[in-house]
Backbone as numpy.savetxt, mean C-alpha at the origin, in Angstrom:
# Nx Ny Nz CAx CAy CAz Cx Cy Cz
-18.91 9.65 -15.69 -19.42 8.51 -16.34 -19.20 7.30 -15.40
-20.27 6.49 -15.24 -20.19 5.31 -14.44 -20.01 4.10 -15.36
-18.92 3.34 -15.07 -18.64 2.09 -15.75 -19.33 0.89 -15.01
-19.52 -0.22 -15.67 -20.14 -1.35 -15.02 -19.30 -1.81 -13.84
-19.90 -2.33 -12.82 -19.21 -2.81 -11.66 -19.78 -4.19 -11.14
-19.39 -5.23 -11.83 -19.89 -6.57 -11.45 -19.45 -7.02 -10.08
-20.33 -7.74 -9.39 -20.03 -8.24 -8.05 -20.71 -9.56 -7.81
-20.08 -10.33 -6.96 -20.75 -11.62 -6.62 -22.10 -11.39 -5.91
-23.09 -12.12 -6.25 -24.35 -12.04 -5.52 -24.18 -12.55 -4.08
-24.63 -11.79 -3.11 -24.37 -12.13 -1.74 -25.21 -13.39 -1.32
-26.27 -13.63 -2.09 -27.13 -14.78 -1.69 -26.62 -16.14 -2.19
-25.45 -16.11 -2.90 -24.80 -17.31 -3.38 -23.48 -17.45 -2.68
-23.10 -18.70 -2.36 -21.79 -18.93 -1.79 -20.71 -18.71 -2.88
-19.43 -18.60 -2.49 -18.37 -18.20 -3.38 -18.24 -19.17 -4.61
-18.29 -20.48 -4.30 -18.08 -21.45 -5.40 -19.23 -21.41 -6.43
-20.43 -21.24 -5.94 -21.56 -21.18 -6.77 -21.66 -19.88 -7.57
-21.20 -18.80 -6.98 -21.35 -17.51 -7.63 -20.19 -17.22 -8.61
-19.07 -17.97 -8.57 -17.96 -17.68 -9.43 -18.23 -17.68 -10.90
-18.96 -18.77 -11.42 -19.29 -18.76 -12.84 -20.17 -17.57 -13.25
-21.07 -17.23 -12.42 -22.01 -16.10 -12.68 -21.20 -14.80 -12.73
-20.26 -14.65 -11.78 -19.40 -13.52 -11.74 -18.56 -13.35 -13.00
-18.04 -14.45 -13.57 -17.27 -14.46 -14.77 -18.16 -13.97 -15.96
-19.39 -14.44 -15.98 -20.25 -13.92 -17.05 -20.52 -12.44 -16.95
-20.78 -11.99 -15.69 -20.98 -10.59 -15.49 -19.78 -9.79 -15.88
-18.55 -10.27 -15.56 -17.35 -9.53 -15.91 -17.10 -9.48 -17.40
-17.43 -10.54 -18.11 -17.30 -10.50 -19.53 -18.24 -9.50 -20.18
-19.50 -9.41 -19.71 -20.44 -8.47 -20.18 -19.97 -7.04 -19.83
-19.44 -6.86 -18.59 -19.00 -5.62 -18.16 -17.86 -5.05 -18.98
-16.97 -5.96 -19.33 -15.79 -5.52 -20.20 -16.29 -5.00 -21.56
-17.19 -5.75 -22.13 -17.74 -5.29 -23.42 -18.46 -3.98 -23.28
-19.25 -3.83 -22.24 -19.99 -2.55 -22.08 -19.07 -1.37 -21.79
-18.02 -1.66 -20.99 -17.03 -0.62 -20.66 -16.32 -0.14 -21.93
-15.99 -1.05 -22.80 -15.29 -0.69 -24.06 -16.18 0.12 -24.90
-17.46 -0.24 -25.02 -18.46 0.53 -25.80 -18.57 1.99 -25.26
-18.69 2.15 -23.93 -18.82 3.49 -23.36 -17.55 4.30 -23.54
-16.40 3.63 -23.38 -15.14 4.36 -23.46 -14.79 4.76 -24.93
-15.27 3.94 -25.89 -15.04 4.32 -27.30 -15.76 5.65 -27.59
-16.94 5.78 -27.04 -17.70 7.03 -27.23 -16.98 8.21 -26.65
-16.40 7.97 -25.42 -15.68 9.04 -24.78 -14.44 9.42 -25.53
-13.67 8.46 -26.09 -12.48 8.76 -26.85 -12.74 9.60 -28.03
-13.81 9.22 -28.72 -14.11 9.92 -30.00 -14.71 11.28 -29.73
-15.55 11.42 -28.75 -16.17 12.72 -28.49 -15.25 13.70 -27.88
-14.26 13.30 -27.16 -13.37 14.18 -26.45 -11.95 14.25 -26.99
-11.75 13.52 -28.09 -10.36 13.54 -28.71 -9.32 13.06 -27.68
-9.59 12.03 -26.93 -8.71 11.55 -25.91 -7.38 11.06 -26.59
-6.23 11.44 -25.95 -4.98 11.03 -26.50 -4.21 10.04 -25.56
-4.60 9.95 -24.36 -3.83 9.12 -23.36 -4.78 8.09 -22.78
-4.20 6.99 -22.39 -4.96 5.89 -21.76 -4.10 5.40 -20.61
-4.46 5.77 -19.34 -3.74 5.29 -18.13 -4.39 3.98 -17.69
-3.56 2.97 -17.63 -4.03 1.63 -17.18 -3.36 1.21 -15.94
-4.21 0.92 -14.89 -3.68 0.42 -13.63 -4.29 -0.98 -13.43
-3.52 -2.03 -13.56 -4.10 -3.38 -13.48 -4.64 -3.73 -12.07
-5.92 -3.91 -11.99 -6.58 -4.24 -10.73 -7.25 -5.61 -10.87
-8.15 -5.74 -11.82 -8.77 -7.06 -12.05 -8.60 -7.44 -13.55
-8.61 -8.74 -13.87 -8.45 -9.14 -15.28 -9.46 -8.53 -16.21
-10.77 -8.41 -15.81 -11.74 -7.90 -16.74 -11.46 -6.41 -17.07
-10.97 -5.64 -16.12 -10.66 -4.25 -16.36 -9.41 -4.16 -17.29
-8.41 -4.98 -17.10 -7.28 -5.00 -17.96 -7.61 -5.47 -19.37
-8.54 -6.45 -19.44 -8.96 -6.95 -20.74 -9.76 -5.82 -21.47
-10.58 -5.05 -20.78 -11.27 -3.98 -21.42 -10.32 -2.91 -21.91
-9.29 -2.60 -21.10 -8.33 -1.56 -21.49 -7.57 -1.96 -22.78
-7.16 -3.23 -22.84 -6.49 -3.73 -24.04 -7.44 -3.69 -25.24
-8.68 -4.06 -25.08 -9.60 -4.03 -26.22 -9.77 -2.63 -26.68
-9.82 -1.66 -25.78 -9.96 -0.30 -26.19 -8.72 0.16 -26.96
-7.59 -0.24 -26.50 -6.34 0.17 -27.16 -6.18 -0.43 -28.58
-6.73 -1.69 -28.66 -6.68 -2.32 -30.04 -7.57 -1.52 -31.07
-8.68 -0.91 -30.51 -9.52 -0.13 -31.40 -8.89 1.22 -31.71
-8.15 1.71 -30.76 -7.52 3.03 -30.91 -6.02 2.91 -30.61
-5.26 2.23 -31.46 -3.88 1.98 -31.15 -2.97 3.22 -31.12
-3.44 4.37 -31.56 -2.66 5.59 -31.44 -2.83 6.22 -30.07
-3.64 5.73 -29.19 -3.71 6.20 -27.82 -2.37 5.93 -27.13
-1.88 6.94 -26.43 -0.67 6.79 -25.62 -0.96 5.95 -24.36
-0.63 4.70 -24.31 -0.95 3.90 -23.16 0.17 3.97 -22.16
-0.27 4.45 -20.96 0.61 4.53 -19.78 0.21 3.50 -18.81
1.18 2.63 -18.43 0.84 1.46 -17.64 1.54 1.70 -16.26
0.70 1.54 -15.21 1.21 1.76 -13.85 0.78 0.63 -12.92
1.85 -0.14 -12.42 1.58 -1.25 -11.54 1.74 -0.77 -10.15
0.64 -0.72 -9.36 0.69 -0.34 -7.99 0.78 -1.54 -7.01
0.11 -2.60 -7.41 0.19 -3.90 -6.64 0.67 -4.92 -7.62
1.70 -5.69 -7.21 2.19 -6.75 -8.12 1.06 -7.62 -8.57
1.07 -7.89 -9.91 -0.10 -8.60 -10.54 -0.17 -10.04 -9.99
0.99 -10.73 -9.98 0.94 -12.06 -9.44 0.65 -12.08 -7.94
1.27 -11.14 -7.23 1.02 -11.07 -5.78 -0.43 -10.81 -5.43
-1.07 -9.96 -6.25 -2.47 -9.72 -6.08 -3.32 -10.96 -6.16
-2.99 -11.77 -7.17 -3.69 -13.05 -7.34 -3.43 -14.01 -6.17
-2.23 -14.04 -5.70 -1.86 -14.95 -4.62 -2.52 -14.52 -3.33
-2.52 -13.24 -3.04 -3.17 -12.73 -1.83 -4.66 -13.08 -1.76
-5.33 -12.91 -2.89 -6.80 -13.10 -2.93 -7.11 -14.54 -3.41
-6.09 -15.38 -3.52 -6.30 -16.81 -3.87 -7.08 -16.97 -5.20
-6.65 -16.18 -6.18 -7.25 -16.25 -7.49 -6.34 -17.05 -8.42
-6.95 -17.70 -9.45 -6.15 -18.47 -10.37 -5.27 -17.55 -11.23
-3.93 -17.80 -11.23 -3.03 -16.98 -12.05 -2.82 -17.73 -13.32
-3.82 -17.66 -14.19 -3.85 -18.46 -15.40 -2.92 -17.93 -16.48
-2.71 -18.71 -17.51 -1.92 -18.26 -18.65 -2.59 -17.02 -19.35
-3.85 -17.07 -19.40 -4.58 -15.88 -19.99 -4.33 -14.62 -19.22
-4.34 -14.73 -17.88 -4.13 -13.47 -17.09 -2.69 -13.05 -17.18
-1.71 -14.01 -17.29 -0.33 -13.56 -17.48 -0.15 -12.98 -18.85
-0.85 -13.51 -19.85 -0.78 -12.90 -21.19 -1.35 -11.52 -21.25
-2.38 -11.23 -20.46 -2.96 -9.89 -20.46 -1.87 -8.93 -19.93
-1.17 -9.28 -18.87 -0.12 -8.45 -18.32 0.99 -8.20 -19.34
1.44 -9.25 -20.02 2.50 -9.13 -20.92 2.07 -8.22 -22.09
0.87 -8.38 -22.65 0.41 -7.59 -23.73 0.34 -6.12 -23.34
-0.14 -5.86 -22.14 -0.31 -4.42 -21.68 1.08 -3.80 -21.57
2.09 -4.54 -21.02 3.38 -4.01 -20.95 3.99 -3.80 -22.33
3.78 -4.66 -23.24 4.35 -4.47 -24.60 3.69 -3.27 -25.34
2.42 -3.04 -25.09 1.76 -1.98 -25.78 2.05 -0.57 -25.18
2.44 -0.58 -23.93 2.65 0.71 -23.24 3.80 1.47 -23.82
3.50 2.82 -23.86 4.62 3.78 -24.27 5.45 4.08 -23.07
4.89 4.09 -21.89 5.61 4.36 -20.65 5.11 3.40 -19.57
6.04 2.89 -18.74 5.64 1.93 -17.72 6.18 2.41 -16.38
5.27 2.44 -15.37 5.63 2.84 -14.00 5.47 1.72 -13.00
6.36 1.67 -12.00 6.20 0.74 -10.93 6.19 1.60 -9.65
5.68 1.01 -8.56 5.46 1.80 -7.34 6.71 1.75 -6.37
7.70 0.96 -6.76 8.89 0.94 -5.94 10.13 0.56 -6.79
11.27 0.84 -6.29 12.54 0.48 -7.07 12.60 -1.06 -7.23
12.21 -1.74 -6.15 12.28 -3.17 -6.19 11.34 -3.74 -7.27
10.13 -3.23 -7.34 9.19 -3.64 -8.33 9.72 -3.32 -9.76
10.21 -2.13 -9.93 10.71 -1.72 -11.26 11.85 -2.67 -11.71
12.72 -2.96 -10.78 13.83 -3.89 -11.16 13.34 -5.26 -11.50
12.38 -5.76 -10.74 11.81 -7.05 -10.97 11.10 -7.17 -12.32
10.26 -6.15 -12.62 9.51 -6.19 -13.86 10.40 -5.97 -15.06
11.47 -5.14 -14.92 12.39 -4.97 -16.00 13.12 -6.26 -16.32
13.47 -6.99 -15.24 14.15 -8.28 -15.49 13.20 -9.33 -16.07
11.91 -9.29 -15.67 10.96 -10.34 -16.04 10.38 -10.05 -17.39
10.14 -8.74 -17.74 9.37 -8.46 -18.93 10.21 -7.54 -19.91
11.38 -7.10 -19.50 12.11 -6.18 -20.36 11.54 -4.81 -20.31
11.84 -3.99 -21.30 11.39 -2.58 -21.39 11.96 -1.76 -20.21
11.75 -0.49 -20.30 12.22 0.40 -19.21 11.13 0.77 -18.27
11.40 0.87 -16.97 10.43 1.11 -15.96 10.88 2.30 -15.08
9.98 3.23 -14.90 10.23 4.35 -13.96 9.47 4.10 -12.69
9.82 4.89 -11.62 9.23 4.71 -10.29 8.45 5.94 -9.93
7.16 5.76 -9.55 6.38 6.82 -8.97 5.53 6.25 -7.87
5.34 7.07 -6.85 4.50 6.68 -5.68 4.07 7.93 -4.99
3.44 7.81 -3.84 3.00 8.98 -3.10 4.20 9.78 -2.61
3.99 11.10 -2.47 5.04 11.97 -1.97 4.47 13.13 -1.14
5.30 14.00 -0.72 4.96 15.19 0.04 5.70 16.43 -0.45
5.22 17.61 -0.27 6.01 18.77 -0.68 7.35 18.82 0.01
8.32 19.31 -0.70 9.71 19.31 -0.16 9.79 20.31 0.98
10.52 19.95 2.00 10.70 20.81 3.19 11.16 19.95 4.27
11.52 20.59 5.38 11.97 19.89 6.57 10.84 19.15 7.27
11.26 18.14 8.00 10.28 17.38 8.78 9.85 18.24 9.94
8.53 18.15 10.28 8.04 18.93 11.40 8.83 18.51 12.69
9.06 19.52 13.57 9.75 19.19 14.80 8.82 18.39 15.75
9.39 17.45 16.47 8.63 16.69 17.42 8.06 17.61 18.50
6.79 17.38 18.84 6.16 18.33 19.78 5.78 17.60 21.05
6.08 16.31 21.29 5.68 15.68 22.46 6.57 15.85 23.69
7.67 16.60 23.48 8.58 16.83 24.57 9.13 15.55 25.14
9.16 15.44 26.47 9.73 14.24 27.16 8.62 13.45 27.85
7.33 13.62 27.45 6.32 12.83 28.06 6.40 11.40 27.80
6.00 10.58 28.64 6.01 9.13 28.44 5.12 8.67 27.34
5.65 7.88 26.37 4.79 7.51 25.21 3.53 6.74 25.60
2.43 7.08 24.97 1.17 6.45 25.37 0.31 6.03 24.18
0.65 6.49 22.97 -0.25 6.20 21.87 0.51 5.78 20.59
0.10 4.63 20.08 0.62 4.14 18.77 -0.54 4.23 17.75
-0.19 4.58 16.54 -1.27 4.78 15.53 -0.86 4.06 14.21
-1.84 3.35 13.68 -1.80 2.83 12.30 -2.79 3.56 11.46
-2.37 4.26 10.48 -3.29 4.91 9.57 -3.32 4.10 8.29
-4.34 3.26 8.22 -4.49 2.38 7.10 -5.39 1.18 7.45
-5.82 0.51 6.39 -6.67 -0.62 6.56 -5.91 -1.86 7.07
-6.60 -2.79 7.72 -6.02 -4.02 8.19 -6.68 -5.11 7.30
-5.83 -5.68 6.45 -6.32 -6.75 5.50 -5.17 -7.76 5.35
-5.30 -8.59 4.33 -4.34 -9.64 4.10 -2.94 -9.11 3.83
-2.84 -7.85 3.42 -1.57 -7.25 3.08 -0.68 -6.97 4.34
-1.32 -6.95 5.54 -0.55 -6.61 6.73 -1.07 -7.24 8.00
-2.08 -8.11 7.93 -2.76 -8.52 9.14 -1.86 -9.24 10.12
-0.97 -10.17 9.72 -0.22 -10.93 10.76 0.72 -10.05 11.51
1.29 -8.99 10.84 2.21 -8.10 11.54 1.39 -7.24 12.51
0.24 -6.76 12.12 -0.58 -5.91 12.95 -0.95 -6.66 14.24
-1.48 -7.85 14.13 -1.93 -8.63 15.27 -0.73 -8.95 16.22
0.40 -9.34 15.66 1.52 -9.67 16.47 1.97 -8.48 17.28
2.06 -7.30 16.66 2.43 -6.09 17.36 1.37 -5.68 18.43
0.10 -5.71 18.05 -0.93 -5.36 18.98 -0.90 -6.26 20.21
-0.69 -7.52 20.00 -0.57 -8.48 21.15 0.60 -8.14 22.03
1.72 -7.67 21.42 2.92 -7.31 22.22 2.58 -6.09 23.09
1.83 -5.15 22.55 1.43 -4.02 23.37 0.54 -4.46 24.52
-0.39 -5.34 24.21 -1.25 -5.88 25.25 -0.46 -6.51 26.34
0.50 -7.35 25.96 1.33 -8.04 27.04 2.10 -7.04 27.86
2.63 -5.99 27.15 3.36 -4.91 27.97 2.43 -4.29 28.96
1.24 -3.87 28.50 0.28 -3.23 29.40 -0.03 -4.10 30.65
-0.21 -5.38 30.39 -0.51 -6.32 31.49 0.67 -6.47 32.46
1.90 -6.50 31.93 3.08 -6.69 32.78 3.33 -5.40 33.58
3.21 -4.27 32.97 3.61 -3.00 33.55 2.47 -2.19 34.15
1.31 -2.73 34.02 0.09 -2.00 34.42 0.03 -0.57 33.79
0.33 -0.54 32.54 0.32 0.67 31.75 -0.88 0.73 30.86
-1.05 1.86 30.15 -2.18 2.02 29.24 -1.76 2.54 27.89
-0.86 1.89 27.24 -0.48 2.27 25.89 -1.61 1.89 24.92
-2.05 2.81 24.16 -3.21 2.59 23.22 -2.65 2.33 21.75
-3.22 1.40 21.11 -2.96 1.09 19.74 -4.16 1.45 18.90
-4.09 2.58 18.19 -5.25 3.05 17.44 -5.10 2.71 15.97
-6.15 2.14 15.36 -6.20 1.76 14.00 -7.20 2.68 13.28
-6.76 3.53 12.46 -7.65 4.48 11.71 -7.75 3.98 10.30
-8.65 3.04 10.11 -8.82 2.36 8.78 -9.81 1.27 8.96
-10.22 0.70 7.84 -11.16 -0.42 7.87 -10.40 -1.75 8.21
-11.06 -2.52 9.10 -10.48 -3.82 9.45 -11.35 -4.85 8.82
-10.79 -5.69 7.93 -11.50 -6.75 7.25 -12.21 -7.62 8.29
-13.40 -8.05 7.93 -14.32 -8.77 8.90 -13.59 -10.01 9.46
-12.88 -10.73 8.60 -12.24 -11.93 9.05 -11.03 -11.65 10.02
-10.61 -10.41 10.11 -9.47 -10.06 10.96 -9.92 -9.23 12.21
-11.18 -8.91 12.28 -11.65 -8.01 13.35 -11.61 -8.65 14.78
-12.02 -9.94 14.86 -12.16 -10.49 16.18 -10.81 -10.54 17.00
-9.67 -10.92 16.45 -8.44 -10.90 17.27 -8.07 -9.54 17.80
-8.32 -8.48 17.01 -7.97 -7.11 17.48 -9.05 -6.61 18.48
-10.30 -6.90 18.22 -11.33 -6.43 19.09 -11.20 -6.99 20.49
-10.58 -8.16 20.62 -10.43 -8.83 21.91 -9.35 -8.19 22.76
-8.53 -7.27 22.20 -7.48 -6.69 22.93 -7.93 -5.35 23.49
-7.68 -5.13 24.79 -8.11 -3.89 25.51 -7.31 -2.68 24.92
-6.08 -2.94 24.52 -5.21 -1.80 24.04 -5.56 -1.32 22.66
-6.31 -2.20 21.86 -6.61 -1.82 20.47 -7.89 -1.02 20.34
-7.86 0.06 19.72 -9.01 0.93 19.40 -9.18 1.05 17.89
-10.26 0.42 17.41 -10.59 0.41 15.97 -11.51 1.55 15.60
-10.93 2.54 14.88 -11.63 3.81 14.67 -12.22 3.92 13.33
-12.05 2.98 12.39 -12.53 3.01 11.02 -11.87 4.11 10.25
-12.21 4.28 8.96 -11.62 5.31 8.11 -12.15 6.67 8.52
-11.21 7.67 8.42 -11.57 9.09 8.65 -11.04 9.96 7.52
-11.48 11.18 7.51 -10.97 12.08 6.45 -9.43 12.24 6.54
-8.92 12.66 5.43 -7.44 12.93 5.35 -7.03 13.93 6.41
-7.77 15.00 6.57 -7.41 15.97 7.59 -7.46 15.40 9.03
-8.45 14.60 9.31 -8.53 13.95 10.64 -7.33 13.07 10.82
-6.97 12.34 9.77 -5.83 11.42 9.84 -4.51 12.16 10.16
-4.31 13.26 9.43 -3.11 14.10 9.76 -3.06 14.64 11.11
-4.23 15.04 11.66 -4.28 15.53 13.05 -4.01 14.42 14.03
-4.53 13.21 13.76 -4.25 12.08 14.64 -2.76 11.73 14.63
-2.13 11.85 13.48 -0.66 11.59 13.45 0.09 12.56 14.43
-0.35 13.80 14.44 0.31 14.77 15.28 0.23 14.40 16.76
-0.94 13.79 17.12 -1.17 13.47 18.52 -0.49 12.14 18.95
-0.15 11.28 17.98 0.41 9.99 18.29 1.90 10.12 18.75
2.32 9.14 19.49 3.74 9.02 19.88 4.59 8.16 18.96
3.89 7.27 18.25 4.60 6.28 17.34 3.66 5.99 16.22
4.15 6.14 14.99 3.35 5.78 13.81 3.87 4.41 13.29
2.89 3.57 13.04 3.18 2.23 12.76 2.98 1.86 11.29
4.04 1.30 10.68 4.05 0.97 9.20 4.29 -0.53 9.01
3.23 -1.33 8.95 3.43 -2.73 8.84 3.19 -3.32 7.44
3.76 -4.44 7.15 3.56 -5.25 5.98 3.50 -6.70 6.38
2.77 -7.57 5.71 2.61 -8.95 6.09 3.87 -9.71 5.92
3.97 -10.79 6.82 5.11 -11.69 6.77 4.69 -13.06 6.22
3.38 -13.31 6.06 2.96 -14.61 5.65 3.31 -14.88 4.14
3.38 -16.11 3.75 3.77 -16.52 2.40 2.72 -15.98 1.41
1.48 -16.09 1.76 0.41 -15.68 0.90 0.59 -14.23 0.38
1.08 -13.38 1.23 1.23 -11.95 0.84 2.64 -11.56 0.57
3.52 -12.51 0.39 4.96 -12.22 0.27 5.29 -11.25 -0.90
4.66 -11.48 -2.03 5.06 -10.65 -3.15 4.54 -9.20 -3.01
3.38 -9.05 -2.43 2.76 -7.71 -2.16 3.75 -6.99 -1.19
4.13 -7.67 -0.14 5.07 -7.03 0.87 6.39 -6.69 0.21
6.84 -7.54 -0.67 8.14 -7.34 -1.28 8.23 -6.11 -2.12
7.19 -5.86 -2.96 7.25 -4.82 -3.99 6.45 -3.55 -3.68
5.51 -3.60 -2.77 4.65 -2.47 -2.63 5.32 -1.29 -1.81
4.78 -0.10 -1.98 5.23 1.07 -1.22 4.04 1.72 -0.52
3.91 1.54 0.78 2.78 2.07 1.54 2.53 3.53 1.31
1.27 3.87 0.98 0.95 5.27 0.58 1.23 6.28 1.72
1.06 5.81 2.98 1.25 6.71 4.12 2.71 6.96 4.47
3.63 6.28 3.87 5.03 6.37 4.34 5.54 7.74 4.27
5.48 8.53 3.17 6.00 9.89 3.18 5.29 10.85 4.13
3.98 10.63 4.31 3.20 11.44 5.28 3.68 11.15 6.71
3.94 9.92 6.99 4.50 9.54 8.29 5.80 10.23 8.54
6.72 10.17 7.58 8.05 10.73 7.73 7.93 12.26 7.91
7.03 12.93 7.19 6.93 14.34 7.28 6.27 14.84 8.57
5.68 13.93 9.30 4.92 14.30 10.52 5.82 14.72 11.66
7.12 14.31 11.65 8.00 14.55 12.71 7.98 13.55 13.82
7.10 12.50 13.64 6.97 11.46 14.70 7.84 10.28 14.40
8.14 9.46 15.41 8.83 8.26 15.18 8.02 7.29 14.36
8.62 6.66 13.37 7.94 5.75 12.50 8.56 4.36 12.71
7.73 3.43 13.06 8.15 1.99 13.27 7.91 1.20 12.01
9.00 0.87 11.31 8.97 -0.02 10.12 8.93 -1.45 10.56
7.78 -2.10 10.35 7.62 -3.47 10.75 7.24 -4.26 9.48
8.28 -4.85 8.82 8.04 -5.49 7.55 9.23 -6.47 7.28
9.01 -7.33 6.32 10.08 -8.24 5.92 11.30 -7.48 5.46
12.47 -8.04 5.79 13.74 -7.36 5.53 13.88 -7.03 4.00
13.42 -7.94 3.11 13.63 -7.73 1.71 12.57 -6.80 1.06
11.65 -6.31 1.84 10.53 -5.50 1.30 11.00 -4.10 0.89
10.34 -3.51 -0.03 10.71 -2.19 -0.54 10.69 -1.14 0.61
9.66 -1.24 1.48 9.56 -0.29 2.61 10.62 -0.41 3.56
11.06 -1.65 3.92 12.10 -1.86 4.84 13.47 -1.41 4.24
13.64 -1.54 2.96 14.84 -1.07 2.31 14.94 0.42 2.29
13.84 1.11 2.20 13.89 2.58 2.39 14.46 2.91 3.74
13.94 2.22 4.75 14.41 2.46 6.15 16.00 2.19 6.26
16.42 1.11 5.55 17.82 0.78 5.65 18.67 1.83 4.88
18.16 2.35 3.73 18.96 3.25 2.96 19.22 4.50 3.73
18.24 4.93 4.50 18.42 6.26 5.21 18.60 6.00 6.74
18.81 4.80 7.14 18.97 4.46 8.56 17.83 4.98 9.39
16.66 4.77 8.91 15.44 5.18 9.64 15.13 4.15 10.73
14.92 4.64 11.93 14.65 3.73 13.07 13.43 4.27 13.82
12.77 3.36 14.55 13.01 1.94 14.72 12.47 1.04 13.61
13.08 -0.10 13.38 12.61 -1.02 12.39 12.82 -2.46 12.92
11.98 -3.34 12.49 12.04 -4.71 12.91 11.49 -5.60 11.80
12.20 -6.66 11.50 11.84 -7.56 10.37 11.45 -9.00 10.90
10.58 -9.02 11.88 10.09 -10.26 12.39 8.81 -10.06 13.14
8.03 -11.13 13.24 6.82 -11.11 14.10 7.00 -11.99 15.28
8.28 -12.29 15.61 8.61 -13.12 16.79 8.14 -12.35 18.02
7.38 -13.08 18.91 6.85 -12.41 20.14 7.91 -11.83 21.05
8.98 -12.60 21.24 10.05 -12.09 22.10 10.71 -10.84 21.57
10.96 -10.80 20.27 11.54 -9.59 19.66 10.60 -8.44 19.78
9.31 -8.63 19.57 8.37 -7.57 19.68 8.21 -7.10 21.13
8.23 -8.04 22.08 8.15 -7.69 23.46 9.34 -6.76 23.85
10.54 -7.12 23.37 11.74 -6.35 23.69 11.62 -4.95 23.04
11.06 -4.89 21.78 10.90 -3.58 21.14 9.99 -2.71 21.93
8.80 -3.21 22.32 7.85 -2.42 23.07 8.42 -1.89 24.35
9.12 -2.78 25.08 9.76 -2.37 26.33 10.69 -1.21 26.08
11.61 -1.40 25.12 12.55 -0.32 24.84 11.91 0.97 24.38
10.94 0.88 23.54 10.22 2.08 23.03 9.47 2.80 24.17
8.85 2.05 25.01 8.09 2.62 26.15 9.01 3.35 27.12
10.28 2.92 27.15 11.27 3.56 28.09 12.10 4.65 27.35
11.70 4.92 26.03 12.41 6.01 25.32 13.74 5.57 24.76
13.99 4.25 24.66 15.32 3.84 24.17 15.38 3.65 22.66
14.32 3.83 21.98 14.27 3.72 20.54 14.35 5.06 19.83
14.54 6.10 20.55 14.60 7.45 19.90 15.97 7.76 19.43
16.07 8.49 18.34 17.38 8.92 17.77 17.43 10.40 17.69
18.50 11.00 18.08 18.66 12.46 18.09 18.55 13.04 16.71
19.03 12.32 15.67 19.08 12.89 14.32 18.03 12.28 13.43
16.97 11.72 14.04 15.94 11.02 13.24 15.23 12.01 12.29
15.01 13.25 12.69 14.39 14.22 11.81 15.24 14.50 10.54
16.57 14.58 10.73 17.43 14.87 9.63 17.39 13.65 8.62
17.37 12.46 9.21 17.42 11.28 8.31 16.05 11.20 7.59
14.97 11.50 8.23 13.66 11.54 7.57 13.57 12.53 6.44
14.12 13.77 6.70 14.20 14.78 5.74 14.98 14.37 4.52
16.07 13.74 4.74 16.93 13.23 3.63 16.14 12.22 2.76
15.43 11.36 3.41 14.62 10.37 2.60 13.54 11.06 1.84
12.88 12.01 2.41 11.83 12.75 1.74 12.39 13.51 0.52
13.51 14.15 0.69 14.09 14.90 -0.41 14.55 13.98 -1.55
15.17 12.88 -1.17 15.76 12.01 -2.16 14.71 11.17 -2.93
13.64 10.71 -2.22 12.76 9.76 -2.82 11.24 10.14 -2.86
10.90 11.15 -2.00 9.41 11.33 -1.84 9.01 12.84 -2.07
9.82 13.54 -2.86 9.44 14.94 -3.20 8.33 14.89 -4.22
7.16 15.44 -3.87 6.02 15.35 -4.69 6.19 16.04 -6.03
6.92 17.17 -6.06 7.09 17.87 -7.31 7.92 17.03 -8.27
8.96 16.37 -7.82 9.77 15.50 -8.69 8.94 14.31 -9.14
8.21 13.72 -8.31 7.43 12.56 -8.68 6.30 12.96 -9.68
5.67 14.06 -9.44 4.56 14.51 -10.32 5.12 14.85 -11.69
6.24 15.50 -11.78 6.85 15.85 -13.04 7.23 14.59 -13.80
7.74 13.58 -13.13 8.07 12.35 -13.76 6.79 11.66 -14.35
5.77 11.66 -13.59 4.52 11.01 -14.02 3.89 11.77 -15.13
3.85 13.10 -15.05 3.23 13.92 -16.11 3.96 13.84 -17.42
5.27 13.60 -17.39 6.03 13.51 -18.58 5.61 12.43 -19.51
4.89 11.46 -18.97 4.49 10.30 -19.77 3.25 10.56 -20.64
2.58 11.71 -20.40 1.38 12.03 -21.12 1.61 13.05 -22.27
0.86 12.91 -23.35 1.11 13.77 -24.48 -0.14 14.68 -24.65
């Protein structure tokens, strides 16, 4: 079943199209509720999973639950609601805050994507919060297969957007400077979509290879070929809350690959704290050019490798990223 999908008309500028978009979203919410009511009744639906993405979708979900209050509402916050608004420069109005509060109050079970988010939402809104995020099957980390060859390839599996742009560009520029100083050819591959407004600075770098999104299988194969897997989060104020509370989807797959994972994120972020809990290295909590230059120099010379890194990664996967444990926790919320 296809639900309505309102969008700004491309032939109007943003300021002119905003009122029209609001009208479209209001109509879309009403139509979505009408369609979903039919689905609930025809299929004896018992559960309603709500992931807050946009206000009109959250509004539609709440309207549906008001019509069918016996539905078991499961609420899952993947991106911080306030942080999402700040990143995309949207008005964080009282109405939008009220939507979030009502959804939390109505939910029978509430999930957050990280420990830090769960603690913050429990403090801010009360109720109990569990943690679920991406995981991998339990087992040991794959053994490193690159031997002692000189590192030549860095890979980012993921999109480049406001959630990580400043970190990505700062690191890519450090690789470019290293290549120019040492007459080397370290490649920085980005396997994901690069937002149009962020494409030019990366395209100007000889070391950066923008590959666009690929299939999951191709992505896993590319991880095996890389010498370093890059896990960035933004440092800018605009994206601070997203960086603080989010858990990158690729993190457990990175750890399970057997490759070195470079955690490049603010020190207080959920991802960086995972690295600290299990002493996962390398990690860096700055976009300072001198610090990044020093890191790239050390990594290129093999000074960032740790003999027991696979054991540490395995411990992190078992303790926090076992997919069977996470799936059972998530499934327990549904009746």
